[in-house]
MMTF fields as JSON, N, C-alpha, C and O atoms, coordinates in Angstrom:
{
  "mmtfVersion": "1.0.0",
  "mmtfProducer": "UNKNOWN",
  "numBonds": 479,
  "numAtoms": 480,
  "numGroups": 120,
  "numChains": 1,
  "numModels": 1,
  "chainsPerModel": [1],
  "groupsPerChain": [120],
  "chainIdList": ["A"],
  "bondAtomList": [4, 2, 8, 6, 12, 10, 16, 14, 20, 18, 24, 22, 28, 26, 32, 30, 36, 34, 40, 38, 44, 42, 48, 46, 52, 50, 56, 54, 60, 58, 64, 62, 68, 66, 72, 70, 76, 74, 80, 78, 84, 82, 88, 86, 92, 90, 96, 94, 100, 98, 104, 102, 108, 106, 112, 110, 116, 114, 120, 118, 124, 122, 128, 126, 132, 130, 136, 134, 140, 138, 144, 142, 148, 146, 152, 150, 156, 154, 160, 158, 164, 162, 168, 166, 172, 170, 176, 174, 180, 178, 184, 182, 188, 186, 192, 190, 196, 194, 200, 198, 204, 202, 208, 206, 212, 210, 216, 214, 220, 218, 224, 222, 228, 226, 232, 230, 236, 234, 240, 238, 244, 242, 248, 246, 252, 250, 256, 254, 260, 258, 264, 262, 268, 266, 272, 270, 276, 274, 280, 278, 284, 282, 288, 286, 292, 290, 296, 294, 300, 298, 304, 302, 308, 306, 312, 310, 316, 314, 320, 318, 324, 322, 328, 326, 332, 330, 336, 334, 340, 338, 344, 342, 348, 346, 352, 350, 356, 354, 360, 358, 364, 362, 368, 366, 372, 370, 376, 374, 380, 378, 384, 382, 388, 386, 392, 390, 396, 394, 400, 398, 404, 402, 408, 406, 412, 410, 416, 414, 420, 418, 424, 422, 428, 426, 432, 430, 436, 434, 440, 438, 444, 442, 448, 446, 452, 450, 456, 454, 460, 458, 464, 462, 468, 466, 472, 470, 476, 474],
  "bondOrderList": [1, 1, 1, 1, 1, 1, 1, 1, 1, 1, 1, 1, 1, 1, 1, 1, 1, 1, 1, 1, 1, 1, 1, 1, 1, 1, 1, 1, 1, 1, 1, 1, 1, 1, 1, 1, 1, 1, 1, 1, 1, 1, 1, 1, 1, 1, 1, 1, 1, 1, 1, 1, 1, 1, 1, 1, 1, 1, 1, 1, 1, 1, 1, 1, 1, 1, 1, 1, 1, 1, 1, 1, 1, 1, 1, 1, 1, 1, 1, 1, 1, 1, 1, 1, 1, 1, 1, 1, 1, 1, 1, 1, 1, 1, 1, 1, 1, 1, 1, 1, 1, 1, 1, 1, 1, 1, 1, 1, 1, 1, 1, 1, 1, 1, 1, 1, 1, 1, 1],
  "groupList": [{"groupName": "MET", "atomNameList": ["N", "CA", "C", "O"], "elementList": ["N", "C", "C", "O"], "formalChargeList": [0, 0, 0, 0], "bondAtomList": [1, 0, 2, 1, 3, 2], "bondOrderList": [1, 1, 2], "singleLetterCode": "M", "chemCompType": "L-PEPTIDE LINKING"}, {"groupName": "ARG", "atomNameList": ["N", "CA", "C", "O"], "elementList": ["N", "C", "C", "O"], "formalChargeList": [0, 0, 0, 0], "bondAtomList": [1, 0, 2, 1, 3, 2], "bondOrderList": [1, 1, 2], "singleLetterCode": "R", "chemCompType": "L-PEPTIDE LINKING"}, {"groupName": "ILE", "atomNameList": ["N", "CA", "C", "O"], "elementList": ["N", "C", "C", "O"], "formalChargeList": [0, 0, 0, 0], "bondAtomList": [1, 0, 2, 1, 3, 2], "bondOrderList": [1, 1, 2], "singleLetterCode": "I", "chemCompType": "L-PEPTIDE LINKING"}, {"groupName": "PHE", "atomNameList": ["N", "CA", "C", "O"], "elementList": ["N", "C", "C", "O"], "formalChargeList": [0, 0, 0, 0], "bondAtomList": [1, 0, 2, 1, 3, 2], "bondOrderList": [1, 1, 2], "singleLetterCode": "F", "chemCompType": "L-PEPTIDE LINKING"}, {"groupName": "ASP", "atomNameList": ["N", "CA", "C", "O"], "elementList": ["N", "C", "C", "O"], "formalChargeList": [0, 0, 0, 0], "bondAtomList": [1, 0, 2, 1, 3, 2], "bondOrderList": [1, 1, 2], "singleLetterCode": "D", "chemCompType": "L-PEPTIDE LINKING"}, {"groupName": "VAL", "atomNameList": ["N", "CA", "C", "O"], "elementList": ["N", "C", "C", "O"], "formalChargeList": [0, 0, 0, 0], "bondAtomList": [1, 0, 2, 1, 3, 2], "bondOrderList": [1, 1, 2], "singleLetterCode": "V", "chemCompType": "L-PEPTIDE LINKING"}, {"groupName": "GLU", "atomNameList": ["N", "CA", "C", "O"], "elementList": ["N", "C", "C", "O"], "formalChargeList": [0, 0, 0, 0], "bondAtomList": [1, 0, 2, 1, 3, 2], "bondOrderList": [1, 1, 2], "singleLetterCode": "E", "chemCompType": "L-PEPTIDE LINKING"}, {"groupName": "SER", "atomNameList": ["N", "CA", "C", "O"], "elementList": ["N", "C", "C", "O"], "formalChargeList": [0, 0, 0, 0], "bondAtomList": [1, 0, 2, 1, 3, 2], "bondOrderList": [1, 1, 2], "singleLetterCode": "S", "chemCompType": "L-PEPTIDE LINKING"}, {"groupName": "TRP", "atomNameList": ["N", "CA", "C", "O"], "elementList": ["N", "C", "C", "O"], "formalChargeList": [0, 0, 0, 0], "bondAtomList": [1, 0, 2, 1, 3, 2], "bondOrderList": [1, 1, 2], "singleLetterCode": "W", "chemCompType": "L-PEPTIDE LINKING"}, {"groupName": "ALA", "atomNameList": ["N", "CA", "C", "O"], "elementList": ["N", "C", "C", "O"], "formalChargeList": [0, 0, 0, 0], "bondAtomList": [1, 0, 2, 1, 3, 2], "bondOrderList": [1, 1, 2], "singleLetterCode": "A", "chemCompType": "L-PEPTIDE LINKING"}, {"groupName": "TYR", "atomNameList": ["N", "CA", "C", "O"], "elementList": ["N", "C", "C", "O"], "formalChargeList": [0, 0, 0, 0], "bondAtomList": [1, 0, 2, 1, 3, 2], "bondOrderList": [1, 1, 2], "singleLetterCode": "Y", "chemCompType": "L-PEPTIDE LINKING"}, {"groupName": "GLY", "atomNameList": ["N", "CA", "C", "O"], "elementList": ["N", "C", "C", "O"], "formalChargeList": [0, 0, 0, 0], "bondAtomList": [1, 0, 2, 1, 3, 2], "bondOrderList": [1, 1, 2], "singleLetterCode": "G", "chemCompType": "PEPTIDE LINKING"}, {"groupName": "PRO", "atomNameList": ["N", "CA", "C", "O"], "elementList": ["N", "C", "C", "O"], "formalChargeList": [0, 0, 0, 0], "bondAtomList": [1, 0, 2, 1, 3, 2], "bondOrderList": [1, 1, 2], "singleLetterCode": "P", "chemCompType": "L-PEPTIDE LINKING"}, {"groupName": "HIS", "atomNameList": ["N", "CA", "C", "O"], "elementList": ["N", "C", "C", "O"], "formalChargeList": [0, 0, 0, 0], "bondAtomList": [1, 0, 2, 1, 3, 2], "bondOrderList": [1, 1, 2], "singleLetterCode": "H", "chemCompType": "L-PEPTIDE LINKING"}, {"groupName": "THR", "atomNameList": ["N", "CA", "C", "O"], "elementList": ["N", "C", "C", "O"], "formalChargeList": [0, 0, 0, 0], "bondAtomList": [1, 0, 2, 1, 3, 2], "bondOrderList": [1, 1, 2], "singleLetterCode": "T", "chemCompType": "L-PEPTIDE LINKING"}, {"groupName": "CYS", "atomNameList": ["N", "CA", "C", "O"], "elementList": ["N", "C", "C", "O"], "formalChargeList": [0, 0, 0, 0], "bondAtomList": [1, 0, 2, 1, 3, 2], "bondOrderList": [1, 1, 2], "singleLetterCode": "C", "chemCompType": "L-PEPTIDE LINKING"}, {"groupName": "LEU", "atomNameList": ["N", "CA", "C", "O"], "elementList": ["N", "C", "C", "O"], "formalChargeList": [0, 0, 0, 0], "bondAtomList": [1, 0, 2, 1, 3, 2], "bondOrderList": [1, 1, 2], "singleLetterCode": "L", "chemCompType": "L-PEPTIDE LINKING"}, {"groupName": "GLN", "atomNameList": ["N", "CA", "C", "O"], "elementList": ["N", "C", "C", "O"], "formalChargeList": [0, 0, 0, 0], "bondAtomList": [1, 0, 2, 1, 3, 2], "bondOrderList": [1, 1, 2], "singleLetterCode": "Q", "chemCompType": "L-PEPTIDE LINKING"}, {"groupName": "ASN", "atomNameList": ["N", "CA", "C", "O"], "elementList": ["N", "C", "C", "O"], "formalChargeList": [0, 0, 0, 0], "bondAtomList": [1, 0, 2, 1, 3, 2], "bondOrderList": [1, 1, 2], "singleLetterCode": "N", "chemCompType": "L-PEPTIDE LINKING"}, {"groupName": "LYS", "atomNameList": ["N", "CA", "C", "O"], "elementList": ["N", "C", "C", "O"], "formalChargeList": [0, 0, 0, 0], "bondAtomList": [1, 0, 2, 1, 3, 2], "bondOrderList": [1, 1, 2], "singleLetterCode": "K", "chemCompType": "L-PEPTIDE LINKING"}],
  "groupTypeList": [0, 1, 2, 3, 4, 5, 4, 6, 1, 4, 7, 7, 8, 6, 1, 4, 4, 9, 1, 10, 1, 5, 10, 3, 3, 11, 12, 11, 13, 11, 10, 7, 5, 12, 11, 11, 6, 12, 9, 11, 10, 4, 5, 1, 14, 15, 4, 2, 5, 6, 9, 4, 16, 2, 4, 5, 16, 1, 3, 9, 17, 18, 6, 9, 11, 14, 4, 9, 16, 10, 9, 5, 9, 16, 5, 6, 6, 4, 7, 6, 9, 7, 4, 11, 13, 19, 1, 11, 16, 2, 8, 16, 14, 11, 13, 4, 3, 18, 4, 4, 2, 4, 11, 1, 14, 1, 4, 5, 0, 2, 6, 1, 19, 11, 1, 19, 16, 2, 7, 3],
  "groupIdList": [1, 2, 3, 4, 5, 6, 7, 8, 9, 10, 11, 12, 13, 14, 15, 16, 17, 18, 19, 20, 21, 22, 23, 24, 25, 26, 27, 28, 29, 30, 31, 32, 33, 34, 35, 36, 37, 38, 39, 40, 41, 42, 43, 44, 45, 46, 47, 48, 49, 50, 51, 52, 53, 54, 55, 56, 57, 58, 59, 60, 61, 62, 63, 64, 65, 66, 67, 68, 69, 70, 71, 72, 73, 74, 75, 76, 77, 78, 79, 80, 81, 82, 83, 84, 85, 86, 87, 88, 89, 90, 91, 92, 93, 94, 95, 96, 97, 98, 99, 100, 101, 102, 103, 104, 105, 106, 107, 108, 109, 110, 111, 112, 113, 114, 115, 116, 117, 118, 119, 120],
  "secStructList": [7, 7, 7, 7, 7, 7, 7, 4, 4, 4, 7, 7, 7, 7, 7, 7, 7, 7, 3, 3, 3, 3, 3, 3, 3, 1, 6, 6, 1, 1, 7, 7, 7, 6, 6, 1, 7, 7, 1, 1, 1, 7, 3, 3, 3, 3, 3, 3, 7, 1, 7, 7, 2, 2, 2, 2, 2, 2, 2, 2, 2, 2, 2, 2, 6, 6, 6, 7, 3, 3, 3, 3, 3, 3, 3, 3, 3, 7, 6, 6, 7, 6, 6, 1, 7, 7, 3, 3, 3, 3, 3, 3, 3, 1, 7, 7, 6, 6, 1, 7, 7, 7, 2, 2, 2, 2, 2, 2, 2, 2, 2, 2, 6, 6, 7, 7, 1, 7, 7, 7],
  "xCoordList": [100.922, 102.226, 102.005, 101.282, 102.622, 102.554, 103.963, 104.89, 104.148, 105.506, 105.443, 104.476, 106.499, 106.58, 107.954, 108.972, 107.968, 109.216, 109.724, 108.939, 111.004, 111.576, 112.854, 113.423, 113.301, 114.606, 115.621, 115.546, 116.556, 117.549, 118.433, 119.121, 118.422, 119.252, 118.628, 119.192, 117.458, 116.764, 117.236, 116.772, 118.158, 118.674, 119.899, 120.687, 120.036, 121.175, 122.238, 123.286, 122.008, 123.026, 122.857, 121.788, 123.916, 123.879, 124.683, 125.58, 124.361, 125.12, 125.297, 124.459, 126.407, 126.602, 126.888, 127.487, 126.455, 126.677, 125.342, 125.136, 124.468, 123.177, 123.215, 124.043, 122.314, 122.119, 120.686, 119.735, 120.557, 119.247, 118.893, 119.767, 117.592, 117.12, 116.143, 115.206, 116.379, 115.519, 114.782, 115.385, 113.483, 112.625, 112.159, 111.807, 112.164, 111.617, 110.481, 110.654, 109.339, 108.188, 107.751, 107.443, 107.703, 107.237, 107.748, 108.526, 107.316, 107.767, 109.24, 109.793, 109.886, 111.325, 112.256, 113.464, 111.77, 112.617, 112.856, 113.451, 112.406, 112.542, 112.672, 113.349, 112.021, 112.078, 110.73, 109.796, 110.565, 109.327, 109.484, 110.57, 108.383, 108.417, 108.679, 107.969, 109.672, 110.01, 108.76, 108.052, 108.533, 107.398, 106.051, 105.029, 106.021, 104.737, 104.827, 105.908, 103.704, 103.597, 103.749, 103.376, 104.287, 104.388, 103.011, 102.07, 102.875, 101.583, 101.216, 100.04, 102.162, 101.921, 102.969, 103.309, 103.451, 104.494, 105.775, 106.053, 106.58, 107.921, 108.691, 108.486, 109.587, 110.323, 111.838, 112.316, 112.543, 113.992, 114.35, 113.795, 115.282, 115.731, 117.24, 117.938, 117.751, 119.171, 119.413, 118.604, 120.523, 120.975, 122.058, 122.889, 122.029, 123.01, 123.633, 122.932, 124.971, 125.731, 126.631, 126.783, 127.252, 128.17, 127.481, 128.05, 126.276, 125.527, 124.595, 124.316, 124.136, 123.12, 121.765, 121.66, 120.748, 119.395, 119.137, 118.444, 119.702, 119.477, 120.086, 119.481, 121.27, 121.886, 120.998, 120.796, 120.487, 119.645, 118.358, 117.952, 117.723, 116.476, 116.722, 115.919, 117.872, 118.213, 118.424, 117.917, 119.159, 119.358, 118.039, 117.79, 117.192, 115.924, 115.053, 114.531, 114.887, 114.062, 114.65, 113.915, 115.938, 116.596, 116.527, 116.269, 116.749, 116.667, 115.246, 115.036, 114.302, 112.903, 112.423, 111.539, 112.982, 112.544, 111.065, 110.492, 110.44, 109.007, 108.14, 106.916, 108.733, 107.969, 107.754, 106.811, 108.589, 108.543, 108.228, 108.437, 107.704, 107.5, 108.754, 109.478, 108.981, 110.064, 109.713, 108.846, 110.39, 110.27, 111.639, 112.493, 111.852, 113.14, 112.936, 112.06, 113.722, 113.657, 115.073, 116.09, 115.083, 116.305, 116.352, 115.392, 117.462, 117.597, 118.223, 119.256, 117.528, 117.966, 118.185, 117.448, 119.195, 119.502, 118.967, 119.209, 118.227, 117.687, 118.385, 118.024, 119.356, 120.108, 119.291, 119.706, 118.152, 117.344, 116.126, 115.259, 116.059, 114.89, 114.873, 115.836, 113.764, 113.64, 113.287, 113.484, 112.776, 112.345, 113.44, 113.201, 114.601, 115.728, 115.793, 116.77, 114.77, 114.785, 115.329, 114.614, 116.594, 117.28, 117.243, 117.515, 116.925, 116.946, 115.506, 114.627, 115.267, 113.976, 114.07, 115.166, 112.964, 112.912, 112.122, 111.086, 112.587, 111.834, 111.612, 112.564, 110.351, 110.039, 110.248, 109.701, 111.038, 111.262, 110.382, 109.913, 110.159, 109.252, 108.661, 109.377, 107.359, 106.731, 106.632, 106.809, 106.35, 106.17, 106.283, 106.363, 106.29, 106.29, 104.951, 103.909, 104.997, 103.778, 102.973, 101.776, 103.599, 102.892, 102.303, 101.595, 102.558, 101.908, 100.512, 100.164, 99.724, 98.398, 98.591, 98.549, 98.805, 99.045, 97.812, 96.922, 97.748, 96.555, 96.51, 97.525, 95.315, 95.084, 95.879, 96.318, 96.09, 96.804, 98.266, 98.799, 98.903, 100.3, 100.402, 101.291, 99.468, 99.478, 99.332, 100.078, 98.379, 98.132, 99.332, 99.641, 100.016, 101.191, 102.302, 102.987, 102.492, 103.548, 103.233, 104.131, 101.976, 101.592, 101.745, 102.264, 101.295, 101.448, 102.899, 103.207, 103.791, 105.234, 105.9, 106.984, 105.312, 105.953, 106.341, 105.514, 107.645, 108.144, 108.464, 108.993, 108.168, 108.432, 109.836, 110.288, 110.494, 111.818, 111.578, 111.233, 111.754, 111.603, 112.956, 112.999, 114.037, 115.405, 116.058, 116.267, 116.381, 116.886, 118.363, 118.916, 118.989, 120.394, 121.308, 122.527],
  "yCoordList": [93.684, 93.308, 92.123, 91.188, 92.162, 91.085, 90.578, 91.378, 89.269, 88.653, 87.745, 87.014, 87.827, 87.044, 86.333, 86.932, 85.082, 84.373, 84.915, 85.149, 85.102, 85.671, 84.931, 84.231, 85.106, 84.568, 85.695, 86.783, 85.405, 86.393, 86.873, 87.885, 86.175, 86.52, 87.566, 87.899, 88.062, 89.013, 90.463, 91.328, 90.725, 92.131, 92.253, 91.319, 93.415, 93.613, 94.553, 94.724, 95.164, 96.019, 96.065, 95.74, 96.47, 96.599, 97.862, 98.275, 98.45, 99.569, 99.356, 98.743, 99.875, 99.773, 101.171, 101.287, 102.182, 103.557, 104.289, 105.414, 103.649, 104.239, 105.584, 105.825, 106.44, 107.729, 107.696, 107.543, 107.847, 107.867, 109.281, 110.073, 109.611, 110.901, 110.609, 109.827, 111.26, 111.1, 112.411, 113.482, 112.304, 113.43, 113.296, 112.207, 114.428, 114.452, 115.515, 116.617, 115.149, 116.008, 116.221, 115.246, 117.435, 117.681, 118.953, 119.683, 119.217, 120.458, 120.484, 119.534, 121.567, 121.737, 120.953, 120.966, 120.275, 119.465, 120.108, 119.489, 121.316, 121.864, 123.387, 123.994, 123.941, 125.379, 125.913, 125.152, 127.226, 127.908, 128.532, 128.969, 128.575, 129.204, 130.656, 131.305, 131.22, 132.657, 133.529, 133.4, 134.39, 135.367, 134.795, 135.439, 133.595, 133.038, 131.752, 131.295, 131.202, 129.918, 128.751, 128.871, 127.621, 126.469, 125.922, 126.056, 125.329, 124.855, 123.568, 123.202, 122.855, 121.586, 121.405, 122.347, 120.199, 119.92, 120.621, 120.743, 121.094, 121.532, 120.352, 119.22, 120.61, 119.561, 119.821, 120.944, 118.762, 118.769, 117.579, 116.495, 117.767, 116.663, 116.561, 117.564, 115.312, 115.125, 113.934, 113.007, 113.955, 112.824, 112.041, 112.616, 110.753, 109.882, 108.995, 108.396, 108.918, 108.014, 107.199, 107.455, 106.183, 105.259, 104.613, 104.528, 104.167, 103.512, 102.477, 102.536, 101.541, 100.603, 100.98, 101.861, 100.314, 100.669, 100.572, 101.416, 99.526, 99.363, 100.546, 101.032, 101.024, 102.184, 103.418, 104.207, 103.559, 104.75, 104.718, 105.737, 103.572, 103.484, 103.728, 104.361, 103.198, 103.447, 104.924, 105.475, 105.565, 107.011, 107.766, 108.64, 107.426, 108.099, 107.992, 109.004, 106.8, 106.612, 107.306, 107.872, 107.254, 107.89, 109.391, 110.055, 109.965, 111.381, 111.919, 113.024, 111.153, 111.567, 111.543, 112.319, 110.677, 110.583, 110.297, 109.54, 110.914, 110.673, 111.766, 111.633, 112.83, 113.961, 114.061, 114.721, 113.434, 113.638, 112.347, 111.236, 112.568, 111.45, 111.401, 112.389, 110.278, 110.208, 109.362, 108.491, 109.626, 108.835, 108.699, 109.57, 107.61, 107.322, 107.013, 106.226, 107.615, 107.363, 107.006, 107.377, 106.292, 106.096, 107.137, 107.292, 107.879, 108.937, 108.307, 107.638, 108.567, 107.998, 109.122, 110.108, 108.96, 109.879, 109.252, 108.081, 110.074, 109.62, 110.36, 111.495, 109.74, 110.413, 110.601, 111.346, 109.969, 110.078, 110.976, 111.019, 111.686, 112.541, 113.698, 114.453, 113.793, 114.823, 116.228, 117.245, 116.261, 117.546, 118.262, 119.324, 117.695, 118.318, 117.973, 118.301, 117.325, 116.915, 115.514, 114.532, 115.432, 114.163, 113.399, 112.198, 114.032, 113.378, 113.048, 113.905, 111.84, 111.413, 110.561, 110.188, 110.263, 109.462, 108.204, 108.207, 107.13, 105.889, 105.735, 105.525, 105.836, 105.79, 104.358, 103.408, 104.22, 102.957, 102.718, 101.604, 103.78, 103.756, 105.139, 106.14, 105.182, 106.457, 107.197, 106.609, 108.477, 109.336, 110.799, 111.061, 111.735, 113.16, 113.434, 113.423, 113.684, 113.828, 115.042, 115.095, 116.022, 117.238, 117.091, 117.991, 116.0, 115.699, 115.145, 114.839, 115.018, 114.406, 112.879, 112.317, 112.238, 110.79, 110.061, 110.647, 108.745, 107.974, 107.781, 107.885, 107.5, 107.36, 106.27, 106.427, 105.146, 104.02, 104.432, 104.215, 105.023, 105.493, 106.447, 106.336, 107.418, 108.429, 107.726, 108.026, 106.808, 106.127, 105.296, 105.257, 104.632, 103.851, 104.728, 104.369, 105.895, 106.817, 107.331, 107.447, 107.632, 108.115, 107.025, 107.268, 105.795, 104.658, 104.372, 103.96, 104.583, 104.279, 105.362, 105.115, 106.517, 107.621, 107.231, 106.784, 107.405, 107.122, 105.68, 105.376, 104.764, 103.362, 102.985, 103.492, 102.101, 101.6, 100.346, 99.295, 100.45, 99.305, 98.588, 97.373, 99.342, 98.798, 99.051, 100.203, 98.011, 98.249, 97.931, 98.254, 97.336, 97.001, 98.013, 97.856],
  "zCoordList": [103.899, 103.375, 102.454, 102.799, 101.289, 100.331, 100.104, 99.986, 100.04, 99.897, 98.619, 98.405, 97.802, 96.598, 96.569, 96.916, 96.16, 95.869, 94.516, 93.597, 94.42, 93.168, 92.846, 93.684, 91.583, 91.174, 91.472, 90.901, 92.371, 92.771, 91.625, 91.756, 90.536, 89.396, 88.444, 87.402, 88.838, 87.954, 88.062, 87.319, 88.989, 89.098, 88.214, 88.073, 87.63, 86.702, 87.275, 86.653, 88.432, 89.025, 90.536, 91.052, 91.254, 92.69, 93.07, 92.335, 94.19, 94.734, 96.229, 96.891, 96.748, 98.206, 98.82, 99.89, 98.131, 98.587, 98.874, 98.419, 99.613, 99.854, 100.559, 101.437, 100.158, 100.834, 101.343, 100.576, 102.682, 103.296, 103.678, 104.032, 103.608, 104.095, 105.215, 105.056, 106.369, 107.537, 107.766, 107.831, 107.883, 108.208, 109.657, 110.109, 110.382, 111.713, 111.691, 111.171, 112.264, 112.323, 113.733, 114.418, 114.213, 115.543, 116.154, 115.54, 117.353, 118.026, 118.301, 118.856, 117.917, 118.273, 117.363, 117.601, 116.34, 115.495, 114.131, 113.25, 113.959, 112.621, 112.608, 113.437, 111.672, 111.439, 111.261, 111.009, 111.381, 111.067, 109.723, 109.346, 108.989, 107.674, 107.848, 108.616, 107.173, 107.324, 107.098, 106.099, 108.04, 107.932, 108.272, 108.037, 108.824, 109.15, 109.938, 110.309, 110.173, 110.892, 109.935, 108.768, 110.391, 109.505, 109.129, 109.912, 107.988, 107.547, 108.24, 108.235, 108.84, 109.487, 110.602, 111.318, 110.72, 111.696, 111.274, 110.081, 112.273, 111.978, 111.436, 111.872, 110.475, 109.816, 109.923, 109.766, 110.19, 110.098, 109.256, 109.436, 108.326, 107.488, 107.54, 107.689, 107.414, 107.28, 106.383, 106.337, 105.672, 104.869, 105.615, 106.318, 105.449, 106.125, 105.059, 104.244, 105.076, 104.198, 105.048, 106.242, 104.424, 105.141, 106.33, 107.417, 106.123, 107.177, 106.513, 105.315, 107.332, 106.787, 107.362, 108.216, 106.891, 107.279, 108.767, 109.335, 109.42, 110.853, 111.607, 112.562, 111.203, 111.859, 111.669, 112.593, 110.476, 110.163, 110.979, 111.539, 111.046, 111.831, 113.318, 114.003, 113.805, 115.245, 115.486, 116.464, 114.615, 114.76, 114.719, 115.55, 113.749, 113.607, 114.859, 115.326, 115.406, 116.552, 117.799, 118.608, 117.932, 119.119, 119.017, 120.021, 117.826, 117.635, 117.766, 118.266, 117.326, 117.422, 118.862, 119.226, 119.685, 121.059, 121.199, 120.416, 122.212, 122.46, 121.847, 121.829, 121.35, 120.907, 119.395, 118.96, 118.599, 117.143, 116.416, 116.904, 115.197, 114.25, 113.334, 113.208, 112.726, 111.752, 110.553, 110.62, 109.461, 108.23, 107.626, 107.793, 106.924, 106.299, 104.832, 104.472, 104.005, 102.554, 102.029, 102.615, 100.933, 100.172, 99.113, 98.358, 99.024, 98.035, 96.771, 96.81, 95.658, 94.395, 93.38, 93.36, 92.553, 91.455, 90.177, 89.884, 89.42, 88.142, 86.989, 86.678, 86.371, 85.312, 84.079, 83.192, 83.968, 82.762, 82.931, 82.059, 84.038, 84.288, 83.254, 83.116, 82.556, 81.501, 82.087, 81.422, 83.311, 83.856, 84.651, 85.227, 84.676, 85.377, 86.884, 87.557, 87.386, 88.76, 88.886, 88.685, 89.218, 89.185, 90.529, 90.534, 91.64, 92.92, 93.316, 93.228, 93.74, 94.201, 95.461, 95.88, 96.046, 97.298, 97.121, 96.456, 97.7, 97.855, 99.322, 100.075, 99.764, 101.206, 101.707, 101.146, 102.76, 103.408, 104.607, 104.84, 105.37, 106.464, 106.682, 106.684, 106.864, 107.009, 105.664, 104.597, 105.747, 104.57, 105.03, 106.23, 104.102, 104.521, 105.165, 104.509, 106.477, 107.238, 106.883, 107.167, 106.268, 105.851, 104.48, 104.028, 103.793, 102.515, 102.774, 103.914, 101.733, 101.838, 101.71, 100.616, 102.869, 102.855, 103.3, 103.917, 102.981, 103.326, 104.849, 105.537, 105.343, 106.789, 107.433, 108.572, 106.739, 107.38, 107.628, 108.717, 106.619, 106.791, 107.929, 108.774, 107.961, 109.046, 110.434, 111.367, 110.542, 111.787, 112.225, 113.416, 111.296, 111.641, 112.159, 113.117, 111.527, 111.984, 113.396, 114.23, 113.656, 115.002, 116.024, 117.114, 115.694, 116.618, 116.953, 118.071, 116.004, 116.186, 117.056, 117.584, 117.22, 117.946, 119.328, 120.122, 119.628, 120.97, 121.246, 122.315, 120.329, 120.53, 120.009, 118.983, 120.729, 120.283, 119.44, 119.978, 118.158, 117.26, 117.086, 116.897, 117.151, 117.11, 118.445, 118.824, 119.159, 120.533, 120.73, 121.781, 119.796, 119.95, 119.352, 119.41]
}
């Protein structure tokens, strides 16, 4: 983790309508690929609005329980995308576990499995 002091006046816009996307990876938390076996962990995703990050993390860890991994992303709309794909993700914790992710991210997600990070 790297931390930098900044001038809080350097931002030019704010939003308070965040859309979060929560991914769950594990047995019984998703779907099977039609006509075959899944290539990795079963995946279930849901979007959450009208919540703050603490609420979303609490939901994610409680829903994942002891059997599943989870990741949380901020969903962003890119109105200037030239390829027509306007929706993107900014990963806040974890990553898509079925993607080719680095070992450290994978290890952190596995280590976090079943642990209560938000308890209130």
